[in-house]
C-alpha positions in Angstrom: 106.9 143.2 103.6 103.4 145.1 103.8 101.3 147.6 102.7 101.1 147.7 98.7 105.4 147.6 98.2 106.4 144.9 95.5 108.8 142.3 96.6 112.3 142.3 96.6 113.8 139.8 94.7 115.2 137.1 97.0 111.8 137.3 99.4 109.6 137.5 96.6 110.8 134.2 95.2 110.5 132.6 98.7 107.6 134.0 98.8 106.4 132.9 95.5 107.9 129.1 96.3 106.0 129.1 99.5 102.3 130.0 97.8 103.3 127.7 94.9 103.8 124.9 97.6 100.8 125.3 99.5 98.4 125.8 96.4 100.1 122.1 95.3 98.7 121.1 98.4 95.5 122.4 98.6 94.4 121.8 94.6 95.9 118.1 95.0 93.3 117.3 98.0 90.7 119.5 95.9 91.0 117.2 93.0 90.6 113.9 94.6 87.5 116.0 96.3 85.8 115.8 92.8 86.5 112.1 92.4 85.7 111.3 95.8 82.3 112.5 95.1 81.9 111.7 91.8 82.3 108.4 92.7 80.8 107.3 95.7 77.6 109.0 94.8 77.8 107.6 91.7 78.3 103.8 92.8 75.5 105.3 95.5 73.2 104.9 92.1 72.5 109.2 91.3 71.5 110.8 87.9 73.4 112.8 85.4 71.6 115.6 86.5 72.2 114.9 90.2 75.6 114.8 90.6 75.8 117.9 88.7 74.0 119.7 90.9 75.8 118.2 93.7 78.8 120.4 92.5 76.4 123.4 91.6 77.1 125.4 95.2 80.5 124.3 95.0 80.3 126.5 91.5 78.3 129.1 92.6 79.6 130.2 96.6 83.2 130.5 94.0 81.6 133.9 92.5 80.7 135.3 95.7 83.8 134.4 97.2 86.5 135.6 95.4 85.1 139.2 94.8 84.9 139.3 98.7 87.9 137.3 98.6 89.8 139.7 96.3 88.8 142.9 98.7 89.8 140.7 102.3 93.2 139.9 100.4 93.7 143.9 99.9 92.5 144.7 103.6 93.9 142.3 105.4 96.4 140.3 103.6 97.6 138.0 101.3 98.4 135.3 103.5 95.8 135.8 106.1 93.2 135.0 103.2 95.4 132.5 102.3 95.5 130.2 105.7 91.6 131.4 106.0 91.2 129.4 102.6 92.8 126.2 103.7 91.1 126.6 107.0 87.8 126.6 105.2 88.4 123.6 103.3 89.2 121.8 106.3 86.1 122.4 107.4 84.3 121.4 104.4 86.2 118.1 104.6 85.0 117.4 108.2 81.4 118.5 107.1 80.9 115.8 104.5 82.6 112.5 106.3 79.7 113.7 109.2 77.4 112.6 107.0 75.9 109.2 107.8 74.5 107.1 105.4 71.0 106.2 107.4 70.1 109.6 106.2 67.5 110.1 103.6 68.8 110.6 99.6 66.8 114.4 100.6 69.1 115.1 103.5 72.4 114.0 102.0 71.8 115.4 99.1 71.5 118.8 100.8 74.4 118.2 103.6 76.8 117.3 100.0 75.5 120.2 98.9 76.0 122.8 101.7 79.5 121.0 102.4 80.4 121.3 98.7 79.3 125.1 99.1 81.8 125.2 102.1 84.5 123.9 99.7 83.5 126.6 97.1 84.4 129.5 99.0 87.8 127.6 99.9 88.6 127.1 96.6 88.3 130.6 95.3 89.8 132.2 98.7 92.6 130.2 98.0 93.2 130.6 94.5 92.4 134.6 94.4 94.9 135.0 97.1 97.3 132.5 95.3 97.3 134.2 92.1 97.5 137.8 93.6 100.2 136.8 95.6 102.3 136.3 92.4 101.5 140.1 91.0 103.5 141.2 93.8 106.1 138.3 94.1 107.2 139.0 90.7 107.1 142.8 89.9 106.5 144.7 86.8 108.8 142.5 84.3 106.4 141.1 82.0 108.6 138.0 80.9 109.1 137.2 84.6 105.4 137.3 85.8 104.3 135.4 82.6 106.8 132.4 83.4 105.2 132.2 87.0 102.2 132.8 86.3 102.4 130.1 84.0 104.4 127.6 85.8 102.4 128.2 88.9 98.9 127.8 86.8 100.2 124.8 84.6 101.7 122.8 88.3 98.7 123.1 89.8 96.4 122.1 87.4 98.5 119.4 87.1 98.1 118.3 90.6 94.7 118.7 90.1 94.7 115.7 87.6 97.1 113.6 90.9 94.3 114.2 92.9 91.7 112.8 90.6 94.3 109.6 90.6 94.7 110.0 94.8 90.9 110.2 95.1 90.5 107.1 93.6 92.8 105.2 95.5 91.7 106.9 99.1 88.2 106.3 98.0 89.2 102.0 97.4 91.9 101.9 100.7 90.2 104.3 103.1 86.9 104.5 102.3 84.5 107.8 102.2 85.0 108.7 105.9 88.5 107.6 105.9 89.9 109.6 103.0 88.2 113.0 104.0 90.0 112.7 107.7 93.3 111.8 105.6 92.6 114.9 103.6 92.1 117.1 106.6 94.9 116.0 108.6 97.3 116.6 105.5 95.5 120.5 104.7 96.4 121.5 108.4 99.9 121.0 108.2 100.1 122.8 105.0 98.2 125.7 107.1 100.6 125.5 109.8 103.4 125.9 107.1 101.9 129.1 106.2 101.2 130.6 109.3 104.8 130.0 110.0 106.6 131.0 107.2 104.6 133.7 104.9 104.8 137.7 106.1 101.2 138.2 107.4 100.8 141.7 106.1 102.2 140.6 102.8 99.6 142.5 99.8 97.6 144.7 102.8 96.8 148.3 101.4 93.8 150.9 101.1 90.8 148.1 99.8 87.9 149.9 97.8 85.4 151.2 99.9 82.2 151.1 98.4 80.8 148.5 95.9 80.6 150.8 92.9 84.9 151.0 93.4 85.0 147.6 94.1 83.3 146.9 90.3 84.9 149.6 88.6 87.7 147.5 87.2 89.7 149.0 83.7 88.2 147.9 80.2 91.0 144.9 80.3 90.1 143.3 82.9 86.3 143.4 82.0 87.0 142.1 78.9 89.1 139.1 80.3 86.0 138.6 83.1 83.8 138.4 79.8 86.2 135.9 78.0 86.5 133.8 80.9 82.9 132.7 81.4 82.5 131.9 78.1 86.0 129.8 78.2 85.5 127.8 81.4 81.9 127.4 80.4 82.9 125.4 77.5 85.7 123.0 79.3 82.7 122.6 82.0 79.6 121.7 80.0 81.3 118.4 78.6 84.0 117.7 81.4 82.2 117.4 84.7 79.0 114.7 83.7 78.8 114.3 79.9 82.4 113.1 79.1 82.5 111.0 82.5 79.3 109.5 81.9 79.9 108.7 78.2 82.9 107.1 78.9 81.2 105.1 81.1 78.0 104.2 78.7 80.7 103.1 76.7 81.8 100.5 78.4 85.0 101.9 80.6 85.5 101.0 84.0 85.5 103.7 86.8 89.3 103.4 86.7 89.6 104.4 83.1 87.3 107.1 83.4 89.0 108.5 86.1 92.5 107.6 84.7 91.8 109.8 81.4 90.5 113.2 82.8 93.6 112.6 85.4 96.1 112.8 82.5 93.7 115.1 80.5 94.0 117.4 83.6 97.7 116.9 83.7 98.7 117.0 80.5 96.6 120.4 80.6 99.0 121.7 83.2 101.9 120.8 81.9 101.1 122.9 78.4 100.2 125.5 80.5 103.5 125.6 82.5 104.8 125.3 78.5 102.9 128.3 77.2 105.6 131.2 77.6 107.1 129.2 75.1 104.8 128.7 72.8 103.1 132.6 72.7 106.1 135.5 71.0 106.6 138.0 73.7 106.7 141.9 73.5 108.5 144.5 75.1 105.5 145.8 76.9 103.5 142.3 77.4 100.4 143.2 75.7 101.1 144.2 71.9 101.7 140.4 70.7 99.9 138.2 73.5 96.7 139.8 73.0 96.8 138.5 69.3 97.7 135.6 70.1 95.1 135.2 72.7 92.1 136.3 70.0 94.1 133.4 67.7 94.0 130.6 70.2 90.7 131.4 70.9 89.7 130.8 67.4 91.5 127.9 67.4 89.8 126.2 70.7 86.7 127.0 69.4 87.0 124.4 66.1 87.6 121.0 68.4 83.7 121.0 69.7 82.9 121.7 66.1 84.6 119.0 64.7 83.7 117.0 67.3 80.2 117.5 67.1 80.1 116.7 63.2 81.8 113.6 64.5 79.2 112.2 66.8 76.0 113.3 64.6 77.9 111.1 61.5 78.4 107.9 64.2 82.3 107.7 63.9 83.0 104.1 64.6 84.6 103.8 68.1 83.0 107.5 68.9 84.5 106.8 72.5 88.5 106.7 70.9 87.2 110.0 68.5 86.1 112.1 71.1 89.1 110.9 73.6 91.2 111.9 71.0 89.4 115.0 70.0 89.5 116.7 73.5 93.2 116.0 73.9 93.3 118.4 71.5 91.1 120.1 73.3 92.7 120.4 76.1 96.5 121.3 74.6 94.6 124.8 73.2 92.8 125.1 76.0 95.5 125.4 78.2 97.8 127.8 76.2 94.1 130.0 76.1 93.8 129.3 80.0 97.7 130.3 80.5 97.6 133.5 78.5 94.3 134.7 79.9 95.7 134.1 83.4 99.2 136.5 82.7 96.9 139.4 81.0 94.5 140.1 83.7 97.7 140.3 85.8 99.4 142.0 83.1 96.0 144.7 83.1 95.3 144.5 86.9 96.5 147.3 89.1 99.9 146.5 91.4 98.0 148.3 94.3 94.9 146.2 94.3 95.7 143.3 92.1 93.7 140.9 94.6 90.7 142.5 94.4 91.3 142.6 90.2 92.1 138.9 89.9 88.9 138.2 92.7 86.6 140.1 90.1 88.2 137.9 87.1 88.0 134.5 88.8 84.3 135.3 90.0 83.8 135.3 86.2 85.7 132.5 86.0 83.2 130.9 88.8 80.3 132.1 86.9 81.5 130.1 83.5 81.7 126.8 85.8 78.9 127.3 87.2 76.8 127.7 84.1 79.3 125.0 81.7 78.2 122.4 85.3 74.2 123.2 85.2 74.6 123.1 81.8 76.5 119.7 81.5 73.8 117.4 83.1 70.6 119.4 81.3 72.0 119.1 77.5 73.4 115.7 78.3 70.1 114.2 79.4 68.7 116.3 76.1 71.0 115.6 73.7 73.7 113.1 74.8 77.6 114.1 75.1 77.0 115.6 71.1 74.3 118.6 72.8 77.6 119.2 75.3 80.1 119.7 72.5 77.7 121.9 70.8 77.3 124.0 73.8 80.8 124.2 74.1 81.2 125.6 70.2 78.9 128.4 71.2 80.4 129.3 73.8 84.0 129.6 72.2 82.9 131.8 69.6 81.5 134.2 72.3 84.9 133.8 73.8 86.5 134.5 71.1 84.5 137.5 70.0 85.1 138.9 73.2 89.2 139.2 73.2 88.4 141.3 69.7 87.7 144.1 71.9 90.9 143.4 74.4 93.0 147.0 74.4 96.2 146.7 73.2 98.1 148.7 75.6 97.6 149.8 79.5 96.5 153.5 78.3 93.3 152.2 76.6 92.5 149.4 79.4 93.1 152.2 82.2 94.9 149.9 83.8 98.2 151.3 86.2 98.5 151.5 90.2 94.9 152.6 91.9 95.1 154.0 95.1 
């Protein structure tokens, strides 16, 4: 299949399965990488803010990578961009493995930040290509599209949680450099499978010719992108640095901290995959799904408000209260994320879905970047309570943006774009 034609049922299911399996492998190593870097450099004595700084370029690189990756996927084909993303991740792993223990702290930080930037580009090139493939392979049936998106995003996040476990195991068993080499070798096998199994021109279409055309998204995509900035900023403001350091300071071991983050992410992925059963469906794919996005956003904002209050009144065993509260946060957040991921594909035009998805996930990366930066800053200023208060403010903004989401494609301006 080439051009903008949607895949026939049989080949569409086959290509969806191949893309999903490839992204599972990528996400497994991406989750392991986060734990490798976080635990390795925390063990070397790096401060919470420095740890956050190590991930900043990783997140910032994703903003441009999503925008450019969506355009390139339309211009050269989704399968080719998926392969480029996998190859770029391998390069990032090899860069990190080249770091020498004899380097100064400044040189080590600079090298890790640069290598993390390469991995950030890889992640978002791969994600944009993979998510765009779902729109292409699922066709126009909203029920199948929601199910396929939910399973893809849910299973991907479950694999990321397993990656947290894998990162700790590889660090203990193979050391920092050996773990990176092992993951690079595994991705090389996956890359070969993608190149051999997917049609190289899958998703190729006429790309936007000007910057204005590239950014001229329909109203639904634009508003979802804005909501996504606040949604993922609200998670990472406590997830990246604040929570791990808080739990460790409360007496949790590295294994316990890593285990909780892994279980949280796996549980979040399971709920994402089950989200279609929790959201009432409509024939047009929007009239009940959009109100659901508004409701779940409001419910999510209440969780960090309650947790901030609990920390400020100094409840007994705050670590256990936070862990339980964030488990609730993970459930509601997962439904929000799954509904948003479906809606962006529902609003996206079929001709240039990769560009719409790239624009949306550039906003996702911007939210992660802001949340990562604030995680270190707010924790240093006011501890985890400050991080959770920041999360609550961002989630109220997310809910406010969803109030403007159009209830039909005509009001959004969605549809095929040539």
